[in-house]
Biopython code that builds the backbone (N, CA, C, O; Angstrom):
import numpy as np
from Bio.PDB.StructureBuilder import StructureBuilder

atoms = [
    (1, "MET", "N", (72.224, -54.101, 79.134)),
    (1, "MET", "CA", (72.479, -52.978, 79.845)),
    (1, "MET", "C", (72.315, -53.922, 81.384)),
    (1, "MET", "O", (71.628, -54.911, 81.636)),
    (2, "GLN", "N", (73.077, -53.285, 82.059)),
    (2, "GLN", "CA", (73.285, -53.862, 83.505)),
    (2, "GLN", "C", (72.612, -53.260, 84.618)),
    (2, "GLN", "O", (72.847, -52.055, 84.716)),
    (3, "ILE", "N", (71.802, -53.765, 85.534)),
    (3, "ILE", "CA", (71.105, -52.485, 86.310)),
    (3, "ILE", "C", (72.078, -52.532, 87.678)),
    (3, "ILE", "O", (72.631, -53.517, 88.168)),
    (4, "GLN", "N", (72.094, -51.514, 88.006)),
    (4, "GLN", "CA", (73.060, -51.595, 89.608)),
    (4, "GLN", "C", (71.934, -50.800, 90.583)),
    (4, "GLN", "O", (70.986, -50.025, 90.458)),
    (5, "TYR", "N", (72.730, -51.566, 91.713)),
    (5, "TYR", "CA", (71.708, -51.501, 93.001)),
    (5, "TYR", "C", (72.447, -52.170, 93.811)),
    (5, "TYR", "O", (73.268, -53.025, 93.478)),
    (6, "GLN", "N", (72.129, -51.723, 95.193)),
    (6, "GLN", "CA", (72.373, -51.855, 96.452)),
    (6, "GLN", "C", (71.279, -53.344, 96.894)),
    (6, "GLN", "O", (70.076, -53.486, 96.678)),
    (7, "GLU", "N", (72.488, -54.505, 97.725)),
    (7, "GLU", "CA", (71.449, -55.364, 97.988)),
    (7, "GLU", "C", (71.095, -54.782, 99.401)),
    (7, "GLU", "O", (71.808, -54.058, 100.094)),
    (8, "THR", "N", (69.989, -55.200, 99.643)),
    (8, "THR", "CA", (69.229, -55.046, 100.918)),
    (8, "THR", "C", (69.213, -56.055, 102.200)),
    (8, "THR", "O", (68.865, -55.844, 103.362)),
    (9, "MET", "N", (69.807, -57.445, 101.448)),
    (9, "MET", "CA", (70.030, -58.816, 102.505)),
    (9, "MET", "C", (71.512, -59.267, 102.251)),
    (9, "MET", "O", (71.985, -58.761, 101.234)),
    (10, "THR", "N", (72.064, -59.816, 102.704)),
    (10, "THR", "CA", (73.808, -60.461, 102.362)),
    (10, "THR", "C", (73.318, -61.944, 101.960)),
    (10, "THR", "O", (72.503, -62.620, 102.588)),
    (11, "LEU", "N", (73.990, -62.302, 100.776)),
    (11, "LEU", "CA", (73.567, -63.105, 100.517)),
    (11, "LEU", "C", (73.291, -64.991, 101.340)),
    (11, "LEU", "O", (72.681, -65.941, 100.849)),
    (12, "ASP", "N", (74.020, -64.898, 102.672)),
    (12, "ASP", "CA", (73.635, -65.516, 103.712)),
    (12, "ASP", "C", (72.422, -65.614, 103.827)),
    (12, "ASP", "O", (71.852, -66.696, 103.684)),
    (13, "GLU", "N", (71.888, -64.659, 104.066)),
    (13, "GLU", "CA", (70.096, -63.887, 104.604)),
    (13, "GLU", "C", (69.278, -64.701, 103.438)),
    (13, "GLU", "O", (68.156, -65.197, 103.541)),
    (14, "LYS", "N", (70.006, -64.701, 102.487)),
    (14, "LYS", "CA", (68.785, -64.756, 101.140)),
    (14, "LYS", "C", (69.011, -66.278, 101.255)),
    (14, "LYS", "O", (67.917, -66.812, 101.438)),
    (15, "LEU", "N", (69.979, -67.150, 101.219)),
    (15, "LEU", "CA", (70.317, -68.615, 101.048)),
    (15, "LEU", "C", (69.304, -69.351, 102.384)),
    (15, "LEU", "O", (68.693, -70.416, 102.474)),
    (16, "ALA", "N", (69.459, -68.433, 103.105)),
    (16, "ALA", "CA", (68.929, -68.856, 104.794)),
    (16, "ALA", "C", (67.389, -69.115, 104.897)),
    (16, "ALA", "O", (66.654, -69.928, 105.459)),
    (17, "ILE", "N", (67.258, -67.993, 104.054)),
    (17, "ILE", "CA", (65.463, -68.129, 103.823)),
    (17, "ILE", "C", (65.257, -69.048, 102.702)),
    (17, "ILE", "O", (64.481, -69.972, 102.945)),
    (18, "GLY", "N", (65.734, -69.013, 101.614)),
    (18, "GLY", "CA", (65.288, -70.105, 100.576)),
    (18, "GLY", "C", (65.503, -71.791, 101.376)),
    (18, "GLY", "O", (64.672, -72.685, 101.215)),
    (19, "CYS", "N", (66.245, -71.887, 101.874)),
    (19, "CYS", "CA", (66.446, -73.465, 102.850)),
    (19, "CYS", "C", (65.473, -73.652, 103.622)),
    (19, "CYS", "O", (65.082, -74.795, 103.858)),
    (20, "LYS", "N", (64.787, -72.361, 104.265)),
    (20, "LYS", "CA", (63.569, -72.816, 105.189)),
    (20, "LYS", "C", (62.613, -72.768, 104.529)),
    (20, "LYS", "O", (61.779, -73.629, 104.810)),
    (21, "SER", "N", (62.247, -71.802, 103.378)),
    (21, "SER", "CA", (61.443, -72.005, 102.506)),
    (21, "SER", "C", (61.032, -73.410, 101.879)),
    (21, "SER", "O", (59.986, -74.031, 101.690)),
    (22, "ALA", "N", (62.171, -73.562, 101.689)),
    (22, "ALA", "CA", (62.585, -75.774, 100.882)),
    (22, "ALA", "C", (62.292, -76.536, 101.868)),
    (22, "ALA", "O", (61.897, -77.673, 101.610)),
    (23, "GLU", "N", (62.416, -76.091, 103.282)),
    (23, "GLU", "CA", (61.820, -77.382, 104.496)),
    (23, "GLU", "C", (60.630, -76.880, 104.563)),
    (23, "GLU", "O", (59.895, -77.866, 104.619)),
    (24, "LEU", "N", (60.112, -76.120, 104.587)),
    (24, "LEU", "CA", (58.596, -75.887, 105.144)),
    (24, "LEU", "C", (57.649, -76.692, 103.785)),
    (24, "LEU", "O", (56.637, -77.355, 104.016)),
    (25, "ARG", "N", (58.189, -76.481, 102.442)),
    (25, "ARG", "CA", (57.601, -76.951, 101.065)),
    (25, "ARG", "C", (57.495, -78.363, 101.258)),
    (25, "ARG", "O", (56.476, -79.023, 101.057)),
    (26, "LYS", "N", (58.849, -78.893, 101.747)),
    (26, "LYS", "CA", (59.060, -80.412, 101.821)),
    (26, "LYS", "C", (57.965, -80.839, 103.104)),
    (26, "LYS", "O", (57.348, -81.895, 102.962)),
    (27, "ALA", "N", (57.821, -80.332, 103.871)),
    (27, "ALA", "CA", (56.617, -80.765, 105.284)),
    (27, "ALA", "C", (55.223, -80.769, 104.764)),
    (27, "ALA", "O", (54.207, -81.184, 105.323)),
    (28, "GLY", "N", (55.395, -80.110, 103.326)),
    (28, "GLY", "CA", (53.812, -79.918, 103.338)),
    (28, "GLY", "C", (53.153, -78.533, 103.370)),
    (28, "GLY", "O", (52.036, -78.239, 102.944)),
    (29, "ASP", "N", (54.094, -77.709, 103.979)),
    (29, "ASP", "CA", (52.961, -76.260, 104.183)),
    (29, "ASP", "C", (53.917, -75.090, 103.000)),
    (29, "ASP", "O", (54.974, -74.466, 103.094)),
    (30, "GLU", "N", (52.820, -75.253, 101.893)),
    (30, "GLU", "CA", (53.356, -74.773, 101.003)),
    (30, "GLU", "C", (53.008, -72.894, 100.869)),
    (30, "GLU", "O", (53.615, -72.011, 100.264)),
    (31, "GLU", "N", (51.970, -72.867, 101.592)),
    (31, "GLU", "CA", (51.829, -71.074, 102.021)),
    (31, "GLU", "C", (52.285, -70.466, 102.781)),
    (31, "GLU", "O", (52.156, -69.246, 102.872)),
    (32, "SER", "N", (53.083, -71.350, 103.683)),
    (32, "SER", "CA", (54.233, -70.572, 104.809)),
    (32, "SER", "C", (55.769, -70.531, 103.691)),
    (32, "SER", "O", (56.605, -69.628, 103.732)),
    (33, "ALA", "N", (55.810, -71.441, 102.990)),
    (33, "ALA", "CA", (56.970, -71.672, 102.300)),
    (33, "ALA", "C", (56.767, -70.410, 101.049)),
    (33, "ALA", "O", (57.696, -69.602, 101.052)),
    (34, "ASN", "N", (56.054, -70.244, 100.363)),
    (34, "ASN", "CA", (55.575, -69.110, 99.791)),
    (34, "ASN", "C", (55.868, -67.614, 100.409)),
    (34, "ASN", "O", (56.693, -66.755, 100.098)),
    (35, "ARG", "N", (54.945, -67.662, 101.319)),
    (35, "ARG", "CA", (55.301, -66.398, 102.136)),
    (35, "ARG", "C", (56.346, -66.217, 102.513)),
    (35, "ARG", "O", (56.731, -65.064, 102.316)),
    (36, "LEU", "N", (57.415, -67.215, 103.266)),
    (36, "LEU", "CA", (58.283, -66.721, 103.557)),
    (36, "LEU", "C", (59.450, -66.602, 102.518)),
    (36, "LEU", "O", (60.538, -66.157, 102.884)),
    (37, "LEU", "N", (59.269, -66.929, 101.446)),
    (37, "LEU", "CA", (60.085, -66.632, 99.841)),
    (37, "LEU", "C", (60.169, -65.506, 99.763)),
    (37, "LEU", "O", (61.286, -64.994, 99.699)),
    (38, "ARG", "N", (58.924, -64.675, 99.740)),
    (38, "ARG", "CA", (58.552, -63.619, 99.320)),
    (38, "ARG", "C", (59.216, -62.304, 100.125)),
    (38, "ARG", "O", (59.112, -61.197, 99.597)),
    (39, "THR", "N", (59.913, -62.452, 101.439)),
    (39, "THR", "CA", (60.457, -61.761, 102.095)),
    (39, "THR", "C", (61.405, -61.418, 101.558)),
    (39, "THR", "O", (61.610, -60.206, 101.497)),
    (40, "ALA", "N", (62.584, -62.571, 100.811)),
    (40, "ALA", "CA", (63.480, -62.114, 100.252)),
    (40, "ALA", "C", (63.469, -61.227, 99.239)),
    (40, "ALA", "O", (62.513, -61.244, 98.465)),
    (41, "PRO", "N", (64.646, -60.189, 99.043)),
    (41, "PRO", "CA", (64.180, -59.216, 97.819)),
    (41, "PRO", "C", (64.406, -59.776, 96.587)),
    (41, "PRO", "O", (65.369, -60.457, 96.236)),
    (42, "LEU", "N", (63.220, -59.359, 95.812)),
    (42, "LEU", "CA", (63.012, -59.950, 94.235)),
    (42, "LEU", "C", (64.479, -59.164, 93.946)),
    (42, "LEU", "O", (64.776, -58.216, 94.673)),
    (43, "PRO", "N", (65.239, -59.519, 93.037)),
    (43, "PRO", "CA", (66.143, -58.591, 91.890)),
    (43, "PRO", "C", (65.425, -57.866, 91.109)),
    (43, "PRO", "O", (64.471, -58.273, 90.447)),
    (44, "PRO", "N", (65.963, -56.455, 91.158)),
    (44, "PRO", "CA", (65.471, -55.553, 90.250)),
    (44, "PRO", "C", (65.194, -55.965, 88.862)),
    (44, "PRO", "O", (64.099, -55.763, 88.337)),
    (45, "TYR", "N", (66.213, -56.562, 88.246)),
    (45, "TYR", "CA", (65.760, -57.163, 86.748)),
    (45, "TYR", "C", (64.427, -57.822, 86.348)),
    (45, "TYR", "O", (63.794, -57.771, 85.294)),
    (46, "ILE", "N", (64.190, -58.467, 87.535)),
    (46, "ILE", "CA", (63.263, -59.217, 87.558)),
    (46, "ILE", "C", (61.857, -58.488, 87.967)),
    (46, "ILE", "O", (60.825, -58.647, 87.315)),
    (47, "ALA", "N", (61.929, -57.864, 88.852)),
    (47, "ALA", "CA", (61.074, -57.045, 89.169)),
    (47, "ALA", "C", (60.546, -55.996, 87.906)),
    (47, "ALA", "O", (59.405, -55.570, 87.728)),
    (48, "LYS", "N", (61.305, -55.836, 87.409)),
    (48, "LYS", "CA", (61.223, -54.764, 86.080)),
    (48, "LYS", "C", (60.771, -55.408, 84.877)),
    (48, "LYS", "O", (60.244, -54.797, 83.947)),
    (49, "VAL", "N", (61.021, -56.878, 84.908)),
    (49, "VAL", "CA", (60.441, -57.643, 83.555)),
    (49, "VAL", "C", (58.874, -57.811, 84.022)),
    (49, "VAL", "O", (57.974, -57.444, 83.267)),
    (50, "ILE", "N", (58.583, -58.423, 85.391)),
    (50, "ILE", "CA", (57.238, -58.654, 85.767)),
    (50, "ILE", "C", (56.131, -57.192, 85.638)),
    (50, "ILE", "O", (55.019, -57.284, 85.118)),
    (51, "LYS", "N", (56.697, -55.855, 86.224)),
    (51, "LYS", "CA", (56.233, -54.634, 85.678)),
    (51, "LYS", "C", (55.627, -54.691, 84.626)),
    (51, "LYS", "O", (54.396, -54.654, 84.633)),
    (52, "GLU", "N", (56.475, -54.813, 83.245)),
    (52, "GLU", "CA", (56.373, -54.396, 82.098)),
    (52, "GLU", "C", (55.636, -55.760, 81.025)),
    (52, "GLU", "O", (55.132, -55.685, 79.904)),
    (53, "LYS", "N", (55.818, -56.767, 81.802)),
    (53, "LYS", "CA", (55.011, -57.784, 81.201)),
    (53, "LYS", "C", (53.696, -58.030, 81.425)),
    (53, "LYS", "O", (52.791, -58.038, 80.591)),
    (54, "VAL", "N", (53.593, -58.358, 83.342)),
    (54, "VAL", "CA", (52.354, -58.474, 83.955)),
    (54, "VAL", "C", (51.633, -57.239, 84.190)),
    (54, "VAL", "O", (50.484, -57.102, 83.769)),
    (55, "GLY", "N", (52.329, -56.190, 84.936)),
    (55, "GLY", "CA", (51.746, -54.885, 85.095)),
    (55, "GLY", "C", (52.105, -54.554, 86.483)),
    (55, "GLY", "O", (52.410, -55.411, 87.311)),
    (56, "LEU", "N", (52.070, -53.575, 86.664)),
    (56, "LEU", "CA", (52.487, -53.127, 88.120)),
    (56, "LEU", "C", (51.201, -53.552, 89.331)),
    (56, "LEU", "O", (51.431, -53.548, 90.540)),
    (57, "ASP", "N", (50.454, -53.746, 88.999)),
    (57, "ASP", "CA", (49.362, -54.083, 89.962)),
    (57, "ASP", "C", (49.821, -55.511, 90.630)),
    (57, "ASP", "O", (50.130, -55.720, 91.803)),
    (58, "TYR", "N", (49.779, -56.300, 89.687)),
    (58, "TYR", "CA", (50.359, -57.774, 90.256)),
    (58, "TYR", "C", (51.626, -57.309, 90.940)),
    (58, "TYR", "O", (51.669, -57.292, 92.171)),
    (59, "LEU", "N", (52.777, -56.888, 90.124)),
    (59, "LEU", "CA", (53.895, -56.635, 91.054)),
    (59, "LEU", "C", (53.754, -56.027, 92.292)),
    (59, "LEU", "O", (54.696, -56.186, 93.068)),
    (60, "ILE", "N", (52.801, -55.364, 92.668)),
    (60, "ILE", "CA", (52.705, -54.831, 93.670)),
    (60, "ILE", "C", (51.959, -55.471, 94.677)),
    (60, "ILE", "O", (52.253, -55.307, 95.861)),
    (61, "ASN", "N", (50.928, -56.256, 94.285)),
    (61, "ASN", "CA", (49.872, -57.184, 95.218)),
    (61, "ASN", "C", (50.534, -58.434, 95.733)),
    (61, "ASN", "O", (50.338, -58.984, 96.816)),
    (62, "SER", "N", (51.453, -58.826, 94.646)),
    (62, "SER", "CA", (52.320, -60.174, 95.072)),
    (62, "SER", "C", (52.775, -60.490, 96.190)),
    (62, "SER", "O", (53.013, -61.640, 96.561)),
    (63, "GLY", "N", (52.973, -59.194, 96.990)),
    (63, "GLY", "CA", (54.036, -59.550, 98.068)),
    (63, "GLY", "C", (55.462, -59.552, 98.298)),
    (63, "GLY", "O", (56.054, -59.634, 99.374)),
    (64, "TRP", "N", (56.007, -59.431, 96.930)),
    (64, "TRP", "CA", (57.274, -59.673, 96.969)),
    (64, "TRP", "C", (57.962, -58.653, 97.828)),
    (64, "TRP", "O", (57.350, -57.650, 98.195)),
    (65, "ASN", "N", (59.321, -58.888, 98.191)),
    (65, "ASN", "CA", (60.179, -57.953, 98.781)),
    (65, "ASN", "C", (60.704, -56.952, 97.507)),
    (65, "ASN", "O", (61.425, -57.391, 96.611)),
    (66, "LEU", "N", (60.322, -55.803, 97.553)),
    (66, "LEU", "CA", (60.683, -55.167, 96.561)),
    (66, "LEU", "C", (61.848, -53.770, 96.850)),
    (66, "LEU", "O", (62.135, -52.742, 96.238)),
    (67, "SER", "N", (62.127, -54.193, 97.678)),
    (67, "SER", "CA", (63.261, -52.772, 98.348)),
    (67, "SER", "C", (64.476, -52.769, 97.562)),
    (67, "SER", "O", (65.126, -51.742, 97.370)),
    (68, "GLU", "N", (64.870, -54.186, 96.993)),
    (68, "GLU", "CA", (66.351, -53.578, 96.197)),
    (68, "GLU", "C", (66.068, -53.046, 94.724)),
    (68, "GLU", "O", (66.994, -52.528, 94.099)),
    (69, "ALA", "N", (64.679, -53.178, 94.108)),
    (69, "ALA", "CA", (64.127, -52.753, 92.713)),
    (69, "ALA", "C", (63.618, -51.279, 93.018)),
    (69, "ALA", "O", (63.517, -50.500, 92.071)),
    (70, "GLU", "N", (63.215, -50.770, 94.613)),
    (70, "GLU", "CA", (63.135, -49.159, 94.670)),
    (70, "GLU", "C", (64.304, -48.249, 94.577)),
    (70, "GLU", "O", (64.444, -47.172, 93.999)),
    (71, "LEU", "N", (65.560, -49.379, 95.712)),
    (71, "LEU", "CA", (67.068, -48.446, 95.384)),
    (71, "LEU", "C", (67.326, -48.342, 94.213)),
    (71, "LEU", "O", (67.664, -47.228, 93.812)),
    (72, "ALA", "N", (67.250, -49.537, 93.206)),
    (72, "ALA", "CA", (67.620, -49.336, 91.610)),
    (72, "ALA", "C", (67.460, -48.491, 90.709)),
    (72, "ALA", "O", (68.240, -48.069, 89.855)),
    (73, "PHE", "N", (65.645, -48.089, 91.096)),
    (73, "PHE", "CA", (64.622, -47.567, 90.391)),
    (73, "PHE", "C", (64.348, -46.143, 91.072)),
    (73, "PHE", "O", (63.987, -45.084, 90.558)),
    (74, "GLY", "N", (64.542, -46.360, 91.950)),
    (74, "GLY", "CA", (63.751, -44.981, 92.736)),
    (74, "GLY", "C", (62.702, -45.581, 93.412)),
    (74, "GLY", "O", (62.178, -46.673, 93.192)),
    (75, "SER", "N", (62.347, -44.406, 94.609)),
    (75, "SER", "CA", (61.087, -45.383, 95.209)),
    (75, "SER", "C", (59.356, -44.662, 94.170)),
    (75, "SER", "O", (58.162, -44.932, 94.301)),
    (76, "ASN", "N", (59.892, -43.991, 93.503)),
    (76, "ASN", "CA", (58.765, -43.708, 92.788)),
    (76, "ASN", "C", (58.073, -44.664, 91.557)),
    (76, "ASN", "O", (57.048, -44.615, 90.877)),
    (77, "TRP", "N", (59.187, -45.514, 91.676)),
    (77, "TRP", "CA", (59.346, -46.568, 90.250)),
    (77, "TRP", "C", (57.531, -47.086, 90.440)),
    (77, "TRP", "O", (56.599, -47.009, 89.639)),
    (78, "LEU", "N", (57.589, -47.531, 91.645)),
    (78, "LEU", "CA", (56.311, -48.285, 92.092)),
    (78, "LEU", "C", (54.718, -47.467, 91.885)),
    (78, "LEU", "O", (53.678, -48.112, 91.746)),
    (79, "SER", "N", (54.758, -46.407, 91.894)),
    (79, "SER", "CA", (53.743, -45.377, 91.497)),
    (79, "SER", "C", (53.375, -45.214, 89.745)),
    (79, "SER", "O", (52.302, -44.959, 89.198)),
    (80, "LYS", "N", (54.646, -45.461, 89.201)),
    (80, "LYS", "CA", (53.992, -45.107, 87.990)),
    (80, "LYS", "C", (53.749, -46.318, 87.029)),
    (80, "LYS", "O", (53.190, -46.144, 85.946)),
]
sb = StructureBuilder()
sb.init_structure("model")
sb.init_model(0)
sb.init_chain("A")
sb.init_seg("    ")
for serial, (resi, resn, name, xyz) in enumerate(atoms, 1):
    if name == "N":
        sb.init_residue(resn, " ", resi, " ")
    sb.init_atom(name, np.array(xyz, "f"), 0.0, 1.0, " ", f" {name:<3s}", serial, name[0])
structure = sb.get_structure()
């Protein structure tokens, strides 16, 4: 089953976040690299698997940008 969703960031924006995160990691700033990486939207299919396998609390508290998952599954998806 393919999940349809609207992207909230362009691919270029996501790649820029990934590249900057890699630069921070290479410079030894692991905490900033991880924090920045979590600003990129987590793909809905990954968010769904994390919710099902690890749990909703972990998903919400992980700090990931869940904007695309909310668009794909509805805003109440994070409260179920």
